[in-house]
N, CA, C, O and the ligand as a Tripos MOL2 file, in Angstrom:
@<TRIPOS>MOLECULE
protein
  269   267    68     0     0
PROTEIN
NO_CHARGES

@<TRIPOS>ATOM
      1 N          10.3630  -13.9490  -10.9590 N.3       1 MET1
      2 CA          9.0260  -14.1910  -11.5090 C.3       1 MET1
      3 C           8.1280  -12.9940  -11.2420 C.2       1 MET1
      4 O           7.9920  -12.5440  -10.1040 O.2       1 MET1
      5 N           7.5290  -12.4980  -12.2840 N.am      2 MET2
      6 CA          6.6310  -11.3550  -12.1250 C.3       2 MET2
      7 C           5.2480  -11.8170  -11.6880 C.2       2 MET2
      8 O           4.6040  -12.6500  -12.3270 O.2       2 MET2
      9 N           4.8280  -11.2470  -10.5850 N.am      3 LYS3
     10 CA          3.4920  -11.5810  -10.1060 C.3       3 LYS3
     11 C           2.6090  -10.3590  -10.2620 C.2       3 LYS3
     12 O           3.0590   -9.2280  -10.0830 O.2       3 LYS3
     13 N           1.3680  -10.5900  -10.5920 N.am      4 ASN4
     14 CA          0.4460   -9.4700  -10.6320 C.3       4 ASN4
     15 C           0.2200   -8.9530   -9.2260 C.2       4 ASN4
     16 O           0.0830   -9.7210   -8.2740 O.2       4 ASN4
     17 N           0.1840   -7.6600   -9.1200 N.am      5 LYS5
     18 CA         -0.0880   -7.0580   -7.8250 C.3       5 LYS5
     19 C          -1.5940   -6.9980   -7.6260 C.2       5 LYS5
     20 O          -2.3060   -6.1950   -8.2290 O.2       5 LYS5
     21 N          -2.0360   -7.8810   -6.7570 N.am      6 VAL6
     22 CA         -3.4660   -8.0090   -6.5150 C.3       6 VAL6
     23 C          -3.7160   -7.8860   -5.0180 C.2       6 VAL6
     24 O          -2.9440   -8.4130   -4.2180 O.2       6 VAL6
     25 N          -4.7580   -7.2140   -4.6410 N.am      7 CYS7
     26 CA         -5.0990   -7.1260   -3.2240 C.3       7 CYS7
     27 C          -5.4220   -8.5270   -2.7090 C.2       7 CYS7
     28 O          -6.2640   -9.2240   -3.2750 O.2       7 CYS7
     29 N          -4.7430   -8.9360   -1.6270 N.am      8 CYS8
     30 CA         -4.9240  -10.2990   -1.1390 C.3       8 CYS8
     31 C          -6.2310  -10.4640   -0.3730 C.2       8 CYS8
     32 O          -6.5970  -11.5830   -0.0110 O.2       8 CYS8
     33 N          -6.9350   -9.3710   -0.1240 N.am      9 VAL9
     34 CA         -8.2070   -9.4770    0.5940 C.3       9 VAL9
     35 C          -9.3900   -9.4660   -0.3760 C.2       9 VAL9
     36 O         -10.1910  -10.4010   -0.4010 O.2       9 VAL9
     37 N          -9.4920   -8.4030   -1.1710 N.am     10 CYS10
     38 CA        -10.6740   -8.2850   -2.0340 C.3      10 CYS10
     39 C         -10.3910   -8.6730   -3.4810 C.2      10 CYS10
     40 O         -11.3140   -8.7710   -4.2900 O.2      10 CYS10
     41 N          -9.1110   -8.8950   -3.8130 N.am     11 GLY11
     42 CA         -8.7860   -9.3250   -5.1610 C.3      11 GLY11
     43 C          -8.7350   -8.2170   -6.1890 C.2      11 GLY11
     44 O          -8.6860   -8.4810   -7.3900 O.2      11 GLY11
     45 N          -8.7470   -6.9680   -5.7210 N.am     12 LYS12
     46 CA         -8.6480   -5.8440   -6.6370 C.3      12 LYS12
     47 C          -7.3300   -5.9340   -7.4060 C.2      12 LYS12
     48 O          -6.2730   -6.1680   -6.8190 O.2      12 LYS12
     49 N          -7.4030   -5.7470   -8.7170 N.am     13 VAL13
     50 CA         -6.1860   -5.8260   -9.5280 C.3      13 VAL13
     51 C          -5.6810   -4.4330   -9.8700 C.2      13 VAL13
     52 O          -6.3530   -3.4280   -9.6420 O.2      13 VAL13
     53 N          -4.4730   -4.4070  -10.4250 N.am     14 GLU14
     54 CA         -3.8480   -3.1570  -10.8190 C.3      14 GLU14
     55 C          -3.7890   -2.1700   -9.6660 C.2      14 GLU14
     56 O          -4.2750   -1.0430   -9.7630 O.2      14 GLU14
     57 N          -3.1880   -2.6130   -8.5830 N.am     15 LEU15
     58 CA         -2.9850   -1.7150   -7.4510 C.3      15 LEU15
     59 C          -2.0630   -0.5730   -7.8660 C.2      15 LEU15
     60 O          -1.1560   -0.7570   -8.6770 O.2      15 LEU15
     61 N          -2.3020    0.5800   -7.3130 N.am     16 SER16
     62 CA         -1.4630    1.7270   -7.6610 C.3      16 SER16
     63 C          -0.1110    1.6230   -6.9720 C.2      16 SER16
     64 O           0.0560    0.8640   -6.0170 O.2      16 SER16
     65 N           0.8420    2.3880   -7.4600 N.am     17 LYS17
     66 CA          2.1630    2.4650   -6.8400 C.3      17 LYS17
     67 C           2.0400    2.8560   -5.3780 C.2      17 LYS17
     68 O           2.7710    2.3590   -4.5210 O.2      17 LYS17
     69 N           1.1100    3.7480   -5.1100 N.am     18 ASP18
     70 CA          0.9180    4.2200   -3.7430 C.3      18 ASP18
     71 C           0.4730    3.0820   -2.8330 C.2      18 ASP18
     72 O           0.9560    2.9440   -1.7100 O.2      18 ASP18
     73 N          -0.4440    2.2770   -3.3280 N.am     19 GLU19
     74 CA         -0.9560    1.1640   -2.5250 C.3      19 GLU19
     75 C           0.1380    0.1290   -2.2750 C.2      19 GLU19
     76 O           0.2640   -0.4100   -1.1750 O.2      19 GLU19
     77 N           0.9190   -0.1350   -3.3060 N.am     20 ILE20
     78 CA          2.0100   -1.0990   -3.1560 C.3      20 ILE20
     79 C           3.0810   -0.5550   -2.2200 C.2      20 ILE20
     80 O           3.5850   -1.2670   -1.3530 O.2      20 ILE20
     81 N           3.4200    0.7170   -2.4080 N.am     21 GLY21
     82 CA          4.4230    1.3480   -1.5560 C.3      21 GLY21
     83 C           4.0010    1.3490   -0.1010 C.2      21 GLY21
     84 O           4.8080    1.1120    0.7980 O.2      21 GLY21
     85 N           2.7340    1.6170    0.1130 N.am     22 LEU22
     86 CA          2.1980    1.6770    1.4690 C.3      22 LEU22
     87 C           2.2320    0.3010    2.1420 C.2      22 LEU22
     88 O           2.5630    0.1840    3.3220 O.2      22 LEU22
     89 N           1.8890   -0.7240    1.3820 N.am     23 THR23
     90 CA          1.9720   -2.0880    1.9160 C.3      23 THR23
     91 C           3.4010   -2.3910    2.3470 C.2      23 THR23
     92 O           3.6380   -2.9140    3.4360 O.2      23 THR23
     93 N           4.3540   -2.0520    1.4720 N.am     24 LYS24
     94 CA          5.7490   -2.3360    1.7770 C.3      24 LYS24
     95 C           6.2200   -1.5490    2.9850 C.2      24 LYS24
     96 O           6.9430   -2.0600    3.8410 O.2      24 LYS24
     97 N           5.7990   -0.3080    3.0360 N.am     25 LYS25
     98 CA          6.2480    0.5850    4.0990 C.3      25 LYS25
     99 C           5.6220    0.1990    5.4410 C.2      25 LYS25
    100 O           6.3070    0.1870    6.4640 O.2      25 LYS25
    101 N           4.3500   -0.1120    5.4400 N.am     26 LEU26
    102 CA          3.6410   -0.3140    6.7030 C.3      26 LEU26
    103 C           3.5770   -1.7690    7.1380 C.2      26 LEU26
    104 O           3.3650   -2.0410    8.3200 O.2      26 LEU26
    105 N           3.7500   -2.6920    6.2410 N.am     27 ILE27
    106 CA          3.6580   -4.0970    6.6320 C.3      27 ILE27
    107 C           5.0240   -4.7570    6.5330 C.2      27 ILE27
    108 O           5.6130   -5.1060    7.5560 O.2      27 ILE27
    109 N           5.5310   -4.9300    5.3430 N.am     28 SER28
    110 CA          6.8560   -5.5220    5.2070 C.3      28 SER28
    111 C           7.4050   -5.2460    3.8320 C.2      28 SER28
    112 O           6.6840   -5.3190    2.8370 O.2      28 SER28
    113 N           8.6820   -4.9270    3.7740 N.am     29 LYS29
    114 CA          9.3410   -4.6760    2.4880 C.3      29 LYS29
    115 C           9.2670   -5.9070    1.6020 C.2      29 LYS29
    116 O           9.1930   -5.8120    0.3770 O.2      29 LYS29
    117 N           9.2900   -7.0580    2.2460 N.am     30 ASN30
    118 CA          9.3210   -8.3020    1.4760 C.3      30 ASN30
    119 C           7.9520   -8.9550    1.3770 C.2      30 ASN30
    120 O           7.8230  -10.1030    0.9540 O.2      30 ASN30
    121 N           6.9490   -8.2160    1.7690 N.am     31 SER31
    122 CA          5.6100   -8.7830    1.7260 C.3      31 SER31
    123 C           5.2400   -9.1890    0.3080 C.2      31 SER31
    124 O           5.4470   -8.4290   -0.6370 O.2      31 SER31
    125 N           4.6960  -10.3840    0.1660 N.am     32 CYS32
    126 CA          4.2090  -10.7310   -1.1670 C.3      32 CYS32
    127 C           2.6980  -10.6340   -1.1930 C.2      32 CYS32
    128 O           2.0650  -10.9080   -2.2130 O.2      32 CYS32
    129 N           2.1290  -10.2450   -0.0760 N.am     33 ASN33
    130 CA          0.7070   -9.9410   -0.0580 C.3      33 ASN33
    131 C           0.5280   -8.4340   -0.1210 C.2      33 ASN33
    132 O           1.0950   -7.6980    0.6850 O.2      33 ASN33
    133 N          -0.2540   -7.9880   -1.0710 N.am     34 PHE34
    134 CA         -0.4990   -6.5600   -1.1970 C.3      34 PHE34
    135 C          -1.9360   -6.2490   -0.8400 C.2      34 PHE34
    136 O          -2.8280   -7.0920   -0.9430 O.2      34 PHE34
    137 N          -2.1300   -5.0220   -0.4200 N.am     35 TYR35
    138 CA         -3.4670   -4.5840   -0.0330 C.3      35 TYR35
    139 C          -3.8430   -3.3330   -0.8060 C.2      35 TYR35
    140 O          -3.0020   -2.4620   -1.0310 O.2      35 TYR35
    141 N          -5.0900   -3.2400   -1.2110 N.am     36 CYS36
    142 CA         -5.5660   -1.9800   -1.7580 C.3      36 CYS36
    143 C          -5.7890   -1.0470   -0.5670 C.2      36 CYS36
    144 O          -5.7690   -1.4830    0.5840 O.2      36 CYS36
    145 N          -5.9990    0.2130   -0.8480 N.am     37 ILE37
    146 CA         -6.0190    1.1780    0.2490 C.3      37 ILE37
    147 C          -7.1690    0.9310    1.2210 C.2      37 ILE37
    148 O          -7.0070    1.1510    2.4210 O.2      37 ILE37
    149 N          -8.3150    0.4850    0.7390 N.am     38 SER38
    150 CA         -9.4170    0.2950    1.6730 C.3      38 SER38
    151 C          -9.2270   -0.9490    2.5420 C.2      38 SER38
    152 O          -9.5900   -0.9390    3.7190 O.2      38 SER38
    153 N          -8.6660   -2.0140    1.9820 N.am     39 CYS39
    154 CA         -8.3900   -3.2060    2.7880 C.3      39 CYS39
    155 C          -7.2350   -2.9510    3.7570 C.2      39 CYS39
    156 O          -7.2280   -3.4600    4.8780 O.2      39 CYS39
    157 N          -6.2670   -2.1640    3.3150 N.am     40 LEU40
    158 CA         -5.1460   -1.8330    4.1870 C.3      40 LEU40
    159 C          -5.6330   -1.0140    5.3810 C.2      40 LEU40
    160 O          -5.1990   -1.2220    6.5140 O.2      40 LEU40
    161 N          -6.5310   -0.0940    5.1090 N.am     41 ALA41
    162 CA         -7.0930    0.7280    6.1860 C.3      41 ALA41
    163 C          -7.7960   -0.1630    7.2100 C.2      41 ALA41
    164 O          -7.6620    0.0270    8.4190 O.2      41 ALA41
    165 N          -8.5370   -1.1270    6.7030 N.am     42 GLU42
    166 CA         -9.2600   -2.0250    7.5950 C.3      42 GLU42
    167 C          -8.2810   -2.9000    8.3780 C.2      42 GLU42
    168 O          -8.4390   -3.1050    9.5820 O.2      42 GLU42
    169 N          -7.2760   -3.4070    7.6820 N.am     43 TYR43
    170 CA         -6.2660   -4.2680    8.2950 C.3      43 TYR43
    171 C          -5.5420   -3.5490    9.4240 C.2      43 TYR43
    172 O          -5.2810   -4.1240   10.4810 O.2      43 TYR43
    173 N          -5.2230   -2.2780    9.1810 N.am     44 LEU44
    174 CA         -4.4680   -1.5110   10.1730 C.3      44 LEU44
    175 C          -5.3710   -0.7590   11.1440 C.2      44 LEU44
    176 O          -4.9010   -0.1010   12.0730 O.2      44 LEU44
    177 N          -6.6690   -0.8690   10.9110 N.am     45 ASP45
    178 CA         -7.6510   -0.1930   11.7540 C.3      45 ASP45
    179 C          -7.4680    1.3260   11.7670 C.2      45 ASP45
    180 O          -7.5010    1.9660   12.8180 O.2      45 ASP45
    181 N          -7.2780    1.8740   10.5870 N.am     46 VAL46
    182 CA         -7.2210    3.3260   10.4260 C.3      46 VAL46
    183 C          -8.1660    3.6960    9.2850 C.2      46 VAL46
    184 O          -8.7670    2.8210    8.6610 O.2      46 VAL46
    185 N          -8.2930    4.9940    9.0160 N.am     47 THR47
    186 CA         -9.1570    5.3970    7.9110 C.3      47 THR47
    187 C          -8.3460    5.5480    6.6240 C.2      47 THR47
    188 O          -7.1300    5.7350    6.6570 O.2      47 THR47
    189 N          -9.0420    5.4620    5.4980 N.am     48 GLU48
    190 CA         -8.3750    5.6660    4.2100 C.3      48 GLU48
    191 C          -7.7510    7.0490    4.1480 C.2      48 GLU48
    192 O          -6.6800    7.2540    3.5760 O.2      48 GLU48
    193 N          -8.4560    7.9820    4.7530 N.am     49 GLU49
    194 CA         -7.9660    9.3670    4.7950 C.3      49 GLU49
    195 C          -6.5900    9.4470    5.4550 C.2      49 GLU49
    196 O          -5.6920   10.1360    4.9700 O.2      49 GLU49
    197 N          -6.4440    8.7280    6.5750 N.am     50 GLU50
    198 CA         -5.1630    8.7160    7.2810 C.3      50 GLU50
    199 C          -4.0660    8.1050    6.4160 C.2      50 GLU50
    200 O          -2.9240    8.5650    6.4190 O.2      50 GLU50
    201 N          -4.4310    7.0650    5.6790 N.am     51 LEU51
    202 CA         -3.4400    6.4360    4.8070 C.3      51 LEU51
    203 C          -3.0190    7.3810    3.6850 C.2      51 LEU51
    204 O          -1.8490    7.4270    3.3040 O.2      51 LEU51
    205 N          -3.9800    8.1280    3.1640 N.am     52 ARG52
    206 CA         -3.6400    9.0810    2.0980 C.3      52 ARG52
    207 C          -2.7100   10.1690    2.6330 C.2      52 ARG52
    208 O          -1.8020   10.6180    1.9320 O.2      52 ARG52
    209 N          -2.9410   10.5880    3.8760 N.am     53 ASP53
    210 CA         -2.0340   11.5550    4.5110 C.3      53 ASP53
    211 C          -0.6390   10.9590    4.6380 C.2      53 ASP53
    212 O           0.3630   11.6330    4.3970 O.2      53 ASP53
    213 N          -0.5870    9.6760    5.0230 N.am     54 LYS54
    214 CA          0.6930    8.9730    5.1640 C.3      54 LYS54
    215 C           1.4450    8.9530    3.8460 C.2      54 LYS54
    216 O           2.6470    9.2120    3.7980 O.2      54 LYS54
    217 N           0.7200    8.6430    2.7710 N.am     55 ILE55
    218 CA          1.3350    8.6040    1.4450 C.3      55 ILE55
    219 C           1.9860    9.9460    1.1390 C.2      55 ILE55
    220 O           3.1160   10.0040    0.6560 O.2      55 ILE55
    221 N           1.2560   11.0290    1.4280 N.am     56 GLU56
    222 CA          1.7950   12.3660    1.1800 C.3      56 GLU56
    223 C           3.0480   12.6060    2.0080 C.2      56 GLU56
    224 O           4.0280   13.1710    1.5230 O.2      56 GLU56
    225 N           3.0040   12.1680    3.2730 N.am     57 GLU57
    226 CA          4.1750   12.3130    4.1580 C.3      57 GLU57
    227 C           5.3850   11.5820    3.5960 C.2      57 GLU57
    228 O           6.4830   12.1340    3.5240 O.2      57 GLU57
    229 N           5.1680   10.3340    3.1990 N.am     58 PHE58
    230 CA          6.2700    9.5300    2.6770 C.3      58 PHE58
    231 C           6.8290   10.1620    1.4090 C.2      58 PHE58
    232 O           8.0390   10.1590    1.1860 O.2      58 PHE58
    233 N           5.9410   10.7030    0.5810 N.am     59 LYS59
    234 CA          6.3950   11.3500   -0.6450 C.3      59 LYS59
    235 C           7.2470   12.5650   -0.3280 C.2      59 LYS59
    236 O           8.2610   12.8180   -0.9780 O.2      59 LYS59
    237 N           6.8220   13.3090    0.6770 N.am     60 GLU60
    238 CA          7.5810   14.5010    1.0670 C.3      60 GLU60
    239 C           8.9500   14.1320    1.6200 C.2      60 GLU60
    240 O           9.9270   14.8550    1.4260 O.2      60 GLU60
    241 N           9.0100   13.0010    2.3090 N.am     61 GLU61
    242 CA         10.2930   12.5230    2.8240 C.3      61 GLU61
    243 C          11.1910   12.0190    1.6980 C.2      61 GLU61
    244 O          12.3810   11.7720    1.8980 O.2      61 GLU61
    245 N          10.6060   11.8700    0.5160 N.am     62 GLY62
    246 CA         11.3650   11.3850   -0.6350 C.3      62 GLY62
    247 C          11.5620    9.8740   -0.6040 C.2      62 GLY62
    248 O          12.5290    9.3520   -1.1590 O.2      62 GLY62
    249 N          10.6340    9.1770    0.0480 N.am     63 CYS63
    250 CA         10.7380    7.7240    0.1390 C.3      63 CYS63
    251 C          10.7660    7.0930   -1.2600 C.2      63 CYS63
    252 O           9.9190    7.3720   -2.1090 O.2      63 CYS63
    253 N          11.7590    6.2450   -1.4620 N.am     64 ALA64
    254 CA         11.9720    5.6400   -2.7850 C.3      64 ALA64
    255 C          10.8080    4.7600   -3.2320 C.2      64 ALA64
    256 O          10.6100    4.5470   -4.4280 O.2      64 ALA64
    257 N          10.0470    4.2550   -2.2790 N.am     65 LEU65
    258 CA          8.9480    3.3600   -2.6250 C.3      65 LEU65
    259 C           7.8090    4.0980   -3.3340 C.2      65 LEU65
    260 O           6.9460    3.4760   -3.9520 O.2      65 LEU65
    261 N           7.8170    5.4230   -3.2370 N.am     66 PHE66
    262 CA          6.7040    6.1750   -3.8070 C.3      66 PHE66
    263 C           7.0990    6.9770   -5.0360 C.2      66 PHE66
    264 O           6.3730    7.8730   -5.4650 O.2      66 PHE66
    265 N           8.2550    6.6480   -5.5970 N.am     67 LYS67
    266 CA          8.6840    7.3930   -6.7830 C.3      67 LYS67
    267 C           8.1730    6.7490   -8.0530 C.2      67 LYS67
    268 O           8.4400    7.2450   -9.1470 O.2      67 LYS67
    269 ZN         -8.6740   -4.8450   -1.2300 Zn       68 ZN68
@<TRIPOS>BOND
     1     1     2 1
     2     2     3 1
     3     3     4 2
     4     3     5 am
     5     5     6 1
     6     6     7 1
     7     7     8 2
     8     7     9 am
     9     9    10 1
    10    10    11 1
    11    11    12 2
    12    11    13 am
    13    13    14 1
    14    14    15 1
    15    15    16 2
    16    15    17 am
    17    17    18 1
    18    18    19 1
    19    19    20 2
    20    19    21 am
    21    21    22 1
    22    22    23 1
    23    23    24 2
    24    23    25 am
    25    25    26 1
    26    26    27 1
    27    27    28 2
    28    27    29 am
    29    29    30 1
    30    30    31 1
    31    31    32 2
    32    31    33 am
    33    33    34 1
    34    34    35 1
    35    35    36 2
    36    35    37 am
    37    37    38 1
    38    38    39 1
    39    39    40 2
    40    39    41 am
    41    41    42 1
    42    42    43 1
    43    43    44 2
    44    43    45 am
    45    45    46 1
    46    46    47 1
    47    47    48 2
    48    47    49 am
    49    49    50 1
    50    50    51 1
    51    51    52 2
    52    51    53 am
    53    53    54 1
    54    54    55 1
    55    55    56 2
    56    55    57 am
    57    57    58 1
    58    58    59 1
    59    59    60 2
    60    59    61 am
    61    61    62 1
    62    62    63 1
    63    63    64 2
    64    63    65 am
    65    65    66 1
    66    66    67 1
    67    67    68 2
    68    67    69 am
    69    69    70 1
    70    70    71 1
    71    71    72 2
    72    71    73 am
    73    73    74 1
    74    74    75 1
    75    75    76 2
    76    75    77 am
    77    77    78 1
    78    78    79 1
    79    79    80 2
    80    79    81 am
    81    81    82 1
    82    82    83 1
    83    83    84 2
    84    83    85 am
    85    85    86 1
    86    86    87 1
    87    87    88 2
    88    87    89 am
    89    89    90 1
    90    90    91 1
    91    91    92 2
    92    91    93 am
    93    93    94 1
    94    94    95 1
    95    95    96 2
    96    95    97 am
    97    97    98 1
    98    98    99 1
    99    99   100 2
   100    99   101 am
   101   101   102 1
   102   102   103 1
   103   103   104 2
   104   103   105 am
   105   105   106 1
   106   106   107 1
   107   107   108 2
   108   107   109 am
   109   109   110 1
   110   110   111 1
   111   111   112 2
   112   111   113 am
   113   113   114 1
   114   114   115 1
   115   115   116 2
   116   115   117 am
   117   117   118 1
   118   118   119 1
   119   119   120 2
   120   119   121 am
   121   121   122 1
   122   122   123 1
   123   123   124 2
   124   123   125 am
   125   125   126 1
   126   126   127 1
   127   127   128 2
   128   127   129 am
   129   129   130 1
   130   130   131 1
   131   131   132 2
   132   131   133 am
   133   133   134 1
   134   134   135 1
   135   135   136 2
   136   135   137 am
   137   137   138 1
   138   138   139 1
   139   139   140 2
   140   139   141 am
   141   141   142 1
   142   142   143 1
   143   143   144 2
   144   143   145 am
   145   145   146 1
   146   146   147 1
   147   147   148 2
   148   147   149 am
   149   149   150 1
   150   150   151 1
   151   151   152 2
   152   151   153 am
   153   153   154 1
   154   154   155 1
   155   155   156 2
   156   155   157 am
   157   157   158 1
   158   158   159 1
   159   159   160 2
   160   159   161 am
   161   161   162 1
   162   162   163 1
   163   163   164 2
   164   163   165 am
   165   165   166 1
   166   166   167 1
   167   167   168 2
   168   167   169 am
   169   169   170 1
   170   170   171 1
   171   171   172 2
   172   171   173 am
   173   173   174 1
   174   174   175 1
   175   175   176 2
   176   175   177 am
   177   177   178 1
   178   178   179 1
   179   179   180 2
   180   179   181 am
   181   181   182 1
   182   182   183 1
   183   183   184 2
   184   183   185 am
   185   185   186 1
   186   186   187 1
   187   187   188 2
   188   187   189 am
   189   189   190 1
   190   190   191 1
   191   191   192 2
   192   191   193 am
   193   193   194 1
   194   194   195 1
   195   195   196 2
   196   195   197 am
   197   197   198 1
   198   198   199 1
   199   199   200 2
   200   199   201 am
   201   201   202 1
   202   202   203 1
   203   203   204 2
   204   203   205 am
   205   205   206 1
   206   206   207 1
   207   207   208 2
   208   207   209 am
   209   209   210 1
   210   210   211 1
   211   211   212 2
   212   211   213 am
   213   213   214 1
   214   214   215 1
   215   215   216 2
   216   215   217 am
   217   217   218 1
   218   218   219 1
   219   219   220 2
   220   219   221 am
   221   221   222 1
   222   222   223 1
   223   223   224 2
   224   223   225 am
   225   225   226 1
   226   226   227 1
   227   227   228 2
   228   227   229 am
   229   229   230 1
   230   230   231 1
   231   231   232 2
   232   231   233 am
   233   233   234 1
   234   234   235 1
   235   235   236 2
   236   235   237 am
   237   237   238 1
   238   238   239 1
   239   239   240 2
   240   239   241 am
   241   241   242 1
   242   242   243 1
   243   243   244 2
   244   243   245 am
   245   245   246 1
   246   246   247 1
   247   247   248 2
   248   247   249 am
   249   249   250 1
   250   250   251 1
   251   251   252 2
   252   251   253 am
   253   253   254 1
   254   254   255 1
   255   255   256 2
   256   255   257 am
   257   257   258 1
   258   258   259 1
   259   259   260 2
   260   259   261 am
   261   261   262 1
   262   262   263 1
   263   263   264 2
   264   263   265 am
   265   265   266 1
   266   266   267 1
   267   267   268 2
@<TRIPOS>SUBSTRUCTURE
     1 MET1         2 RESIDUE 1 A MET
     2 MET2         6 RESIDUE 1 A MET
     3 LYS3        10 RESIDUE 1 A LYS
     4 ASN4        14 RESIDUE 1 A ASN
     5 LYS5        18 RESIDUE 1 A LYS
     6 VAL6        22 RESIDUE 1 A VAL
     7 CYS7        26 RESIDUE 1 A CYS
     8 CYS8        30 RESIDUE 1 A CYS
     9 VAL9        34 RESIDUE 1 A VAL
    10 CYS10       38 RESIDUE 1 A CYS
    11 GLY11       42 RESIDUE 1 A GLY
    12 LYS12       46 RESIDUE 1 A LYS
    13 VAL13       50 RESIDUE 1 A VAL
    14 GLU14       54 RESIDUE 1 A GLU
    15 LEU15       58 RESIDUE 1 A LEU
    16 SER16       62 RESIDUE 1 A SER
    17 LYS17       66 RESIDUE 1 A LYS
    18 ASP18       70 RESIDUE 1 A ASP
    19 GLU19       74 RESIDUE 1 A GLU
    20 ILE20       78 RESIDUE 1 A ILE
    21 GLY21       82 RESIDUE 1 A GLY
    22 LEU22       86 RESIDUE 1 A LEU
    23 THR23       90 RESIDUE 1 A THR
    24 LYS24       94 RESIDUE 1 A LYS
    25 LYS25       98 RESIDUE 1 A LYS
    26 LEU26      102 RESIDUE 1 A LEU
    27 ILE27      106 RESIDUE 1 A ILE
    28 SER28      110 RESIDUE 1 A SER
    29 LYS29      114 RESIDUE 1 A LYS
    30 ASN30      118 RESIDUE 1 A ASN
    31 SER31      122 RESIDUE 1 A SER
    32 CYS32      126 RESIDUE 1 A CYS
    33 ASN33      130 RESIDUE 1 A ASN
    34 PHE34      134 RESIDUE 1 A PHE
    35 TYR35      138 RESIDUE 1 A TYR
    36 CYS36      142 RESIDUE 1 A CYS
    37 ILE37      146 RESIDUE 1 A ILE
    38 SER38      150 RESIDUE 1 A SER
    39 CYS39      154 RESIDUE 1 A CYS
    40 LEU40      158 RESIDUE 1 A LEU
    41 ALA41      162 RESIDUE 1 A ALA
    42 GLU42      166 RESIDUE 1 A GLU
    43 TYR43      170 RESIDUE 1 A TYR
    44 LEU44      174 RESIDUE 1 A LEU
    45 ASP45      178 RESIDUE 1 A ASP
    46 VAL46      182 RESIDUE 1 A VAL
    47 THR47      186 RESIDUE 1 A THR
    48 GLU48      190 RESIDUE 1 A GLU
    49 GLU49      194 RESIDUE 1 A GLU
    50 GLU50      198 RESIDUE 1 A GLU
    51 LEU51      202 RESIDUE 1 A LEU
    52 ARG52      206 RESIDUE 1 A ARG
    53 ASP53      210 RESIDUE 1 A ASP
    54 LYS54      214 RESIDUE 1 A LYS
    55 ILE55      218 RESIDUE 1 A ILE
    56 GLU56      222 RESIDUE 1 A GLU
    57 GLU57      226 RESIDUE 1 A GLU
    58 PHE58      230 RESIDUE 1 A PHE
    59 LYS59      234 RESIDUE 1 A LYS
    60 GLU60      238 RESIDUE 1 A GLU
    61 GLU61      242 RESIDUE 1 A GLU
    62 GLY62      246 RESIDUE 1 A GLY
    63 CYS63      250 RESIDUE 1 A CYS
    64 ALA64      254 RESIDUE 1 A ALA
    65 LEU65      258 RESIDUE 1 A LEU
    66 PHE66      262 RESIDUE 1 A PHE
    67 LYS67      266 RESIDUE 1 A LYS
    68 ZN68       269 GROUP 0 **** ****
């Protein structure tokens, strides 16, 4: 069943691949709750800037979730 990827905190729709990949990578591969980058930052108690750096790192590692 296809579910819309919606931020489970603020309800933002059309999350980017990066936001979805980051949720899977940092929370759980099987998570059915997704977070937009600002809610994820708050949830993890980091800054959005740090998350964007993480995304770049994962991309450089060639992580499949970010392709
Ligand atoms: Zn959100």
